[in-house]
PLY file of the C-alpha trace (Angstrom):
ply
format ascii 1.0
element vertex 465
property float x
property float y
property float z
element edge 464
property int vertex1
property int vertex2
end_header
34.29 -4.36 30.48
36.78 -3.10 27.89
39.45 -5.74 28.48
37.60 -8.42 26.51
37.29 -6.46 23.21
40.87 -5.25 23.63
42.18 -8.82 23.86
39.99 -9.92 20.96
41.41 -7.14 18.81
44.91 -8.03 19.98
44.42 -11.66 18.92
42.88 -10.57 15.60
45.90 -8.42 14.73
48.34 -11.08 15.93
46.71 -13.73 13.71
47.72 -11.82 10.58
51.04 -12.86 8.96
52.13 -9.21 8.81
51.12 -8.71 12.48
49.24 -5.58 11.44
45.88 -4.66 9.91
44.53 -1.68 7.98
41.96 0.27 9.94
39.09 -0.39 7.45
39.45 -4.15 8.00
39.17 -3.67 11.77
36.11 -1.48 11.23
34.45 -4.25 9.21
34.85 -6.65 12.17
33.77 -4.12 14.82
30.68 -6.09 15.89
32.34 -9.51 16.06
35.20 -8.00 18.09
32.62 -6.31 20.37
34.35 -2.93 20.11
31.99 -0.51 21.90
33.02 2.72 20.09
34.50 3.76 16.74
37.56 1.51 16.22
39.94 4.43 15.71
38.79 6.02 18.99
39.14 2.71 20.81
42.64 2.15 19.39
43.89 5.65 20.18
42.58 5.34 23.73
45.25 2.69 24.47
48.58 3.89 23.01
50.53 1.41 25.15
48.73 -1.47 23.41
48.13 -0.35 19.82
50.40 1.57 17.47
49.21 3.48 14.43
51.44 3.81 11.34
51.32 4.42 7.58
53.17 1.75 5.56
55.46 3.18 2.90
54.81 6.69 4.14
51.52 6.82 2.21
48.93 8.58 4.32
45.78 6.95 2.93
44.56 4.45 5.53
46.49 3.93 8.77
47.55 0.42 9.73
47.42 -0.85 13.30
50.04 -3.03 14.97
50.77 -4.10 18.53
53.37 -2.42 20.71
56.38 -4.39 21.90
55.06 -4.26 25.46
51.85 -6.08 24.60
53.71 -8.56 22.38
55.97 -9.48 25.30
52.95 -9.93 27.57
51.20 -12.02 24.92
54.24 -14.33 24.79
53.91 -14.88 28.56
50.19 -15.54 28.14
50.88 -18.24 25.55
53.36 -19.89 27.93
50.58 -20.12 30.53
48.19 -21.69 28.00
50.85 -24.23 27.03
51.81 -25.21 30.58
50.78 -28.67 31.82
49.43 -27.31 35.11
47.07 -24.95 33.29
45.82 -27.63 30.91
45.16 -30.08 33.74
43.30 -27.45 35.76
41.13 -26.49 32.78
40.42 -30.14 31.96
39.30 -30.85 35.53
37.00 -27.83 35.56
35.54 -28.72 32.15
34.80 -32.27 33.33
33.01 -30.88 36.39
31.01 -28.51 34.18
29.91 -31.31 31.83
28.97 -33.51 34.79
26.68 -30.74 36.07
24.59 -31.25 32.92
22.07 -34.05 33.33
22.83 -35.46 29.85
26.63 -35.48 30.36
27.34 -33.12 27.48
27.20 -29.41 26.78
26.86 -27.70 23.36
29.91 -25.71 22.29
27.76 -22.63 21.62
26.67 -22.68 25.28
30.27 -23.23 26.35
31.38 -20.29 24.20
29.13 -17.98 26.26
31.18 -18.70 29.39
34.62 -19.53 27.96
35.96 -16.13 29.10
34.80 -16.87 32.65
36.35 -20.35 32.47
39.66 -18.86 31.29
39.66 -20.89 28.06
41.71 -19.98 25.00
39.77 -19.30 21.79
40.94 -22.58 20.26
40.18 -24.75 23.32
38.37 -27.36 21.17
41.63 -27.98 19.29
44.29 -27.19 21.89
42.78 -28.59 25.11
40.14 -31.23 24.33
42.27 -33.62 22.19
44.89 -33.87 24.95
42.38 -35.49 27.35
40.67 -38.30 25.39
39.80 -40.11 28.64
37.90 -37.05 29.88
35.76 -35.77 27.00
35.40 -35.49 23.23
33.72 -33.22 20.68
30.68 -34.88 19.08
28.02 -33.88 16.55
27.95 -32.09 13.26
27.68 -28.42 12.41
25.02 -29.30 9.84
22.56 -30.47 12.51
20.87 -27.84 14.65
18.63 -27.37 17.66
16.58 -24.49 19.03
19.66 -23.11 20.78
22.08 -23.52 17.89
24.44 -26.03 16.25
24.49 -29.42 17.96
28.25 -29.67 18.31
28.87 -30.62 21.91
31.55 -31.50 24.42
30.62 -34.97 25.68
31.78 -36.70 28.84
33.67 -39.95 28.18
33.82 -41.29 31.72
32.18 -40.15 34.97
34.67 -39.18 37.68
33.66 -39.88 41.28
36.70 -37.94 42.46
35.72 -34.77 40.59
31.97 -35.02 41.23
32.41 -33.60 44.73
31.18 -30.04 45.19
33.16 -27.27 46.87
30.62 -27.30 49.72
31.11 -31.05 50.30
34.88 -30.73 50.09
34.88 -28.05 52.79
32.59 -30.19 54.96
35.10 -33.08 54.73
38.20 -30.96 55.28
40.28 -31.46 58.39
39.17 -35.05 58.85
35.52 -34.14 59.37
32.86 -36.75 58.62
30.07 -35.78 56.25
27.26 -37.97 54.91
25.55 -37.16 51.63
22.12 -35.61 52.01
22.84 -34.05 55.40
22.31 -30.29 55.91
25.13 -27.94 54.89
25.03 -24.21 55.55
26.12 -21.67 52.95
28.52 -18.95 53.99
26.57 -15.68 54.15
28.09 -12.21 53.70
25.47 -9.48 53.77
26.31 -5.99 52.57
26.99 -3.11 54.94
23.79 -1.74 56.45
21.74 -4.74 55.37
18.97 -5.68 57.79
16.15 -8.21 57.84
13.16 -8.66 60.09
12.65 -11.64 62.38
10.35 -13.45 59.97
12.93 -13.30 57.18
15.72 -14.39 59.51
13.65 -17.36 60.67
13.08 -18.43 57.06
16.82 -18.22 56.32
17.68 -20.26 59.39
15.20 -22.96 58.37
16.46 -22.84 54.77
20.05 -23.44 55.94
18.91 -26.55 57.84
17.45 -28.17 54.72
19.32 -31.20 53.29
22.12 -30.28 50.89
21.65 -32.06 47.56
24.82 -32.11 45.49
24.59 -30.26 42.16
26.05 -33.39 40.56
23.00 -35.41 41.67
19.66 -35.74 39.92
17.14 -33.42 41.59
14.15 -33.91 39.27
12.08 -35.30 42.16
11.96 -31.88 43.84
8.91 -29.70 43.43
9.63 -26.64 41.33
8.57 -24.08 43.96
9.88 -25.82 47.07
12.62 -24.49 49.32
14.52 -27.74 48.67
14.63 -26.93 44.94
15.72 -23.38 45.76
18.61 -24.67 47.89
19.65 -27.13 45.17
19.66 -24.31 42.57
21.71 -22.09 44.91
24.17 -24.97 45.30
24.40 -25.40 41.53
25.07 -21.69 41.02
27.62 -21.78 43.85
29.46 -24.68 42.20
29.27 -23.12 38.75
30.75 -19.80 39.91
33.53 -21.69 41.68
34.54 -23.17 38.31
35.17 -19.67 36.93
38.62 -18.13 37.26
37.31 -14.84 38.69
34.47 -16.40 40.74
32.03 -14.23 38.80
30.28 -14.18 35.44
28.07 -12.14 33.17
24.48 -12.59 34.33
23.11 -13.20 30.83
25.72 -15.91 30.23
24.72 -17.64 33.46
21.02 -17.44 32.61
21.75 -18.80 29.12
23.35 -21.84 30.75
20.32 -22.05 33.03
18.01 -21.94 30.02
19.86 -24.83 28.42
19.58 -26.78 31.69
15.86 -25.94 31.86
16.14 -24.04 35.15
16.59 -20.42 34.08
13.75 -19.15 36.31
15.13 -21.10 39.25
18.54 -19.46 38.71
16.87 -16.03 38.71
14.99 -16.84 41.90
18.17 -18.00 43.66
19.97 -14.76 42.70
17.06 -12.71 44.03
16.53 -14.68 47.25
20.15 -15.02 48.39
22.08 -11.71 48.39
24.22 -13.13 51.19
25.69 -15.68 48.75
25.55 -13.88 45.40
26.09 -10.22 44.59
24.58 -8.81 41.39
26.42 -5.71 40.21
24.86 -3.39 37.65
27.73 -1.06 36.81
28.41 0.17 33.27
25.06 -1.05 31.96
25.82 -4.76 32.37
24.98 -7.18 35.16
27.63 -9.37 36.74
27.01 -12.13 39.27
29.75 -12.38 41.91
30.24 -15.22 44.39
30.75 -13.28 47.61
32.87 -15.86 49.41
35.29 -15.83 46.46
36.47 -12.38 47.55
38.06 -11.00 50.68
37.87 -7.22 51.05
37.47 -6.85 47.30
40.43 -9.11 46.44
40.11 -12.48 44.76
40.70 -15.06 47.50
42.42 -17.64 45.24
45.25 -16.73 42.88
44.91 -17.72 39.24
47.47 -17.45 36.43
44.94 -16.25 33.85
43.59 -13.59 36.21
47.15 -12.42 36.87
47.84 -12.08 33.13
44.60 -10.18 32.64
45.57 -7.85 35.49
48.77 -6.99 33.67
46.84 -6.26 30.48
44.61 -3.95 32.53
47.68 -2.20 33.88
49.05 -1.79 30.34
45.75 -0.30 29.20
46.10 2.50 31.75
49.75 3.29 30.99
50.52 6.45 29.04
53.80 6.48 27.05
56.40 8.99 28.24
56.50 10.82 24.90
52.74 11.37 25.07
53.03 12.65 28.65
55.61 15.20 27.51
53.49 16.51 24.61
50.29 16.72 26.65
49.64 20.16 28.11
48.91 19.67 31.79
46.19 21.93 33.27
47.16 24.51 35.85
47.35 22.78 39.20
48.43 23.30 42.75
51.96 24.02 43.93
52.30 20.40 44.96
51.56 19.27 41.40
54.09 21.75 40.04
56.69 20.38 42.44
56.04 16.86 41.22
56.53 17.84 37.59
59.80 19.64 38.34
61.72 16.46 39.19
65.07 15.70 37.58
64.87 13.93 34.19
66.96 11.05 35.50
64.32 10.25 38.08
61.53 9.71 35.54
62.43 6.13 34.67
62.81 5.15 38.32
59.48 6.65 39.24
57.83 5.07 36.23
59.07 1.64 37.31
57.81 2.20 40.86
54.42 3.31 39.55
54.22 0.30 37.28
54.97 -2.03 40.17
52.40 -0.40 42.44
49.76 -0.15 39.75
50.32 -3.78 38.80
49.14 -4.79 42.25
46.21 -2.42 42.03
45.32 -3.67 38.57
45.09 -7.19 39.94
42.19 -5.96 42.01
40.75 -4.19 38.97
40.78 -7.42 36.99
39.63 -9.64 39.79
36.55 -7.52 40.12
36.72 -5.67 36.74
34.97 -2.32 36.39
31.73 -3.81 37.68
33.01 -5.74 40.63
31.85 -6.59 44.09
32.53 -3.60 46.34
30.41 -4.76 49.29
28.10 -1.75 49.01
24.33 -1.75 48.54
23.93 -0.88 44.87
20.78 -0.79 42.82
20.02 -3.81 40.67
17.27 -2.79 38.30
16.91 -6.37 37.17
15.51 -7.29 40.58
12.26 -5.58 39.64
12.06 -7.76 36.57
12.87 -10.90 38.54
10.54 -10.44 41.51
7.75 -12.32 39.79
10.01 -15.39 39.97
10.64 -14.94 43.70
10.15 -17.53 46.37
6.70 -18.56 47.48
7.77 -17.17 50.84
7.05 -13.57 49.91
7.99 -12.49 53.41
11.15 -14.56 53.32
12.75 -12.70 50.46
15.59 -10.42 51.50
14.68 -6.78 51.10
17.32 -4.95 49.09
17.39 -1.55 47.40
15.75 1.78 48.13
12.57 0.43 49.67
14.05 -2.78 50.98
16.79 -2.13 53.47
15.46 -1.10 56.85
17.37 2.10 57.49
16.71 5.33 59.31
15.90 7.67 56.45
15.80 10.77 58.67
18.04 13.31 56.95
18.66 15.09 60.25
21.09 12.35 61.22
24.65 12.04 59.90
25.01 10.73 56.37
27.41 7.96 55.37
28.32 9.77 52.17
26.96 11.71 49.21
26.14 8.47 47.43
23.80 7.48 50.27
22.21 10.94 50.30
21.38 10.67 46.63
19.75 7.28 47.12
17.54 8.89 49.77
16.74 12.09 47.89
15.61 10.63 44.59
12.53 8.62 45.53
11.42 10.83 48.41
11.92 14.44 47.33
8.53 15.59 48.65
8.71 13.85 52.00
12.20 12.79 53.02
11.49 12.09 56.68
10.17 8.55 56.23
10.11 6.10 59.11
11.85 2.74 58.73
8.80 1.00 60.23
6.77 2.08 57.18
9.15 0.22 54.89
9.03 -2.86 57.08
5.22 -2.84 57.07
5.02 -2.41 53.28
7.62 -5.02 52.32
6.63 -7.77 54.66
3.20 -7.98 53.06
4.56 -8.54 49.57
3.67 -11.80 47.89
5.98 -12.99 45.16
4.69 -15.50 42.65
6.97 -18.39 41.68
4.70 -20.27 39.34
6.36 -21.33 36.13
9.82 -21.72 37.69
11.93 -24.85 37.32
10.44 -25.63 33.92
12.95 -28.41 33.28
11.67 -30.45 36.20
8.44 -32.43 36.66
5.34 -30.32 37.17
2.58 -31.22 39.55
-0.75 -31.87 37.84
-4.13 -31.58 39.49
-7.02 -33.69 38.45
0 1
1 2
2 3
3 4
4 5
5 6
6 7
7 8
8 9
9 10
10 11
11 12
12 13
13 14
14 15
15 16
16 17
17 18
18 19
19 20
20 21
21 22
22 23
23 24
24 25
25 26
26 27
27 28
28 29
29 30
30 31
31 32
32 33
33 34
34 35
35 36
36 37
37 38
38 39
39 40
40 41
41 42
42 43
43 44
44 45
45 46
46 47
47 48
48 49
49 50
50 51
51 52
52 53
53 54
54 55
55 56
56 57
57 58
58 59
59 60
60 61
61 62
62 63
63 64
64 65
65 66
66 67
67 68
68 69
69 70
70 71
71 72
72 73
73 74
74 75
75 76
76 77
77 78
78 79
79 80
80 81
81 82
82 83
83 84
84 85
85 86
86 87
87 88
88 89
89 90
90 91
91 92
92 93
93 94
94 95
95 96
96 97
97 98
98 99
99 100
100 101
101 102
102 103
103 104
104 105
105 106
106 107
107 108
108 109
109 110
110 111
111 112
112 113
113 114
114 115
115 116
116 117
117 118
118 119
119 120
120 121
121 122
122 123
123 124
124 125
125 126
126 127
127 128
128 129
129 130
130 131
131 132
132 133
133 134
134 135
135 136
136 137
137 138
138 139
139 140
140 141
141 142
142 143
143 144
144 145
145 146
146 147
147 148
148 149
149 150
150 151
151 152
152 153
153 154
154 155
155 156
156 157
157 158
158 159
159 160
160 161
161 162
162 163
163 164
164 165
165 166
166 167
167 168
168 169
169 170
170 171
171 172
172 173
173 174
174 175
175 176
176 177
177 178
178 179
179 180
180 181
181 182
182 183
183 184
184 185
185 186
186 187
187 188
188 189
189 190
190 191
191 192
192 193
193 194
194 195
195 196
196 197
197 198
198 199
199 200
200 201
201 202
202 203
203 204
204 205
205 206
206 207
207 208
208 209
209 210
210 211
211 212
212 213
213 214
214 215
215 216
216 217
217 218
218 219
219 220
220 221
221 222
222 223
223 224
224 225
225 226
226 227
227 228
228 229
229 230
230 231
231 232
232 233
233 234
234 235
235 236
236 237
237 238
238 239
239 240
240 241
241 242
242 243
243 244
244 245
245 246
246 247
247 248
248 249
249 250
250 251
251 252
252 253
253 254
254 255
255 256
256 257
257 258
258 259
259 260
260 261
261 262
262 263
263 264
264 265
265 266
266 267
267 268
268 269
269 270
270 271
271 272
272 273
273 274
274 275
275 276
276 277
277 278
278 279
279 280
280 281
281 282
282 283
283 284
284 285
285 286
286 287
287 288
288 289
289 290
290 291
291 292
292 293
293 294
294 295
295 296
296 297
297 298
298 299
299 300
300 301
301 302
302 303
303 304
304 305
305 306
306 307
307 308
308 309
309 310
310 311
311 312
312 313
313 314
314 315
315 316
316 317
317 318
318 319
319 320
320 321
321 322
322 323
323 324
324 325
325 326
326 327
327 328
328 329
329 330
330 331
331 332
332 333
333 334
334 335
335 336
336 337
337 338
338 339
339 340
340 341
341 342
342 343
343 344
344 345
345 346
346 347
347 348
348 349
349 350
350 351
351 352
352 353
353 354
354 355
355 356
356 357
357 358
358 359
359 360
360 361
361 362
362 363
363 364
364 365
365 366
366 367
367 368
368 369
369 370
370 371
371 372
372 373
373 374
374 375
375 376
376 377
377 378
378 379
379 380
380 381
381 382
382 383
383 384
384 385
385 386
386 387
387 388
388 389
389 390
390 391
391 392
392 393
393 394
394 395
395 396
396 397
397 398
398 399
399 400
400 401
401 402
402 403
403 404
404 405
405 406
406 407
407 408
408 409
409 410
410 411
411 412
412 413
413 414
414 415
415 416
416 417
417 418
418 419
419 420
420 421
421 422
422 423
423 424
424 425
425 426
426 427
427 428
428 429
429 430
430 431
431 432
432 433
433 434
434 435
435 436
436 437
437 438
438 439
439 440
440 441
441 442
442 443
443 444
444 445
445 446
446 447
447 448
448 449
449 450
450 451
451 452
452 453
453 454
454 455
455 456
456 457
457 458
458 459
459 460
460 461
461 462
462 463
463 464
């Protein structure tokens, strides 16, 4: 996703007293800013955000400053960060996050891995934490260190019974319903189009849904590491964690890093593999993103969020091309319809530009809510599943089959195709013999046996004498 490095560069330039930086300085900080290409190429790609100039008319090294459009949007962003409603919302979500940790504190270096997903400002330790002394505090010293980094942590001051209620439990109690802790709760399942499972898998899922729901805020160390009960608890923890994020999704590596700190990384991986009806793992653009399916409706984020809205507007600004650049760009020869469009009266340009900006703003909200790698409710390949299968459930037959050899589909090319994308997914693995029967897939997959030993390393292990 290119929005994150763009905003980091924006903040870097804005932090300078002159509100501009020479290009060589930006190049020196390329890695820390996570700029994916040469800085000058990245900057010139977004002329509505960055402006290149030569101070004093000397053409040695160009300097980079921000356009007025992005400065105006940044001012609105700062107003959101300073609002009381935003600060209270962030404080509540941070308290819930710290309470999910069994030791009631979380290292800042772990928190930094997910601060983008939480919608935190860069200076949250100074701007947010001190305003809620009854909630949490920063403890530790930068001189001390652990295996995972500096032991400077956000520590819980007081446990909150009101906030230690999961989203699942809150829904169960909504509308005056009565719910007792430890009773079964069913997760909302949304399987992708064309997804099928055999009867044995369906039976396992039905039984899994009937298992007792253990709150992610409760101690679950008594559960066996490879049991279905532990799997359901881990799925509930992931579900709650993703609900704390502003976009209801997160980078997979960031999530697994949190899981490693909690001691349940392998259990997180198993939950992501076993439950595609709850979590969607997207592998677009070379990165993996975990999306909470129920957080989206038809590709749109179900709950509005101020930070997501601001990010949408930045996305829209990234895709804008200034009018002067449009005029100097030689358009390729097109159809008569395109020529008609370009022959409009000059007075209409501003009106049309405003209309386009309004329409694209709505579209960019979708782009940001799901980014470039978002949940599109299609069966996409997740290469990481191959890596994770060794951590799968002990119910080898009860793992959902997903991917080329997983979904039970009619692979007969004589039938109508759903699109060129589907045809490619058929052609690649079966070039020599395309006419493969679905029953063959079913027979092969249902005899798989996935090993789960070694999972749940943070919990008690059974010992045999």
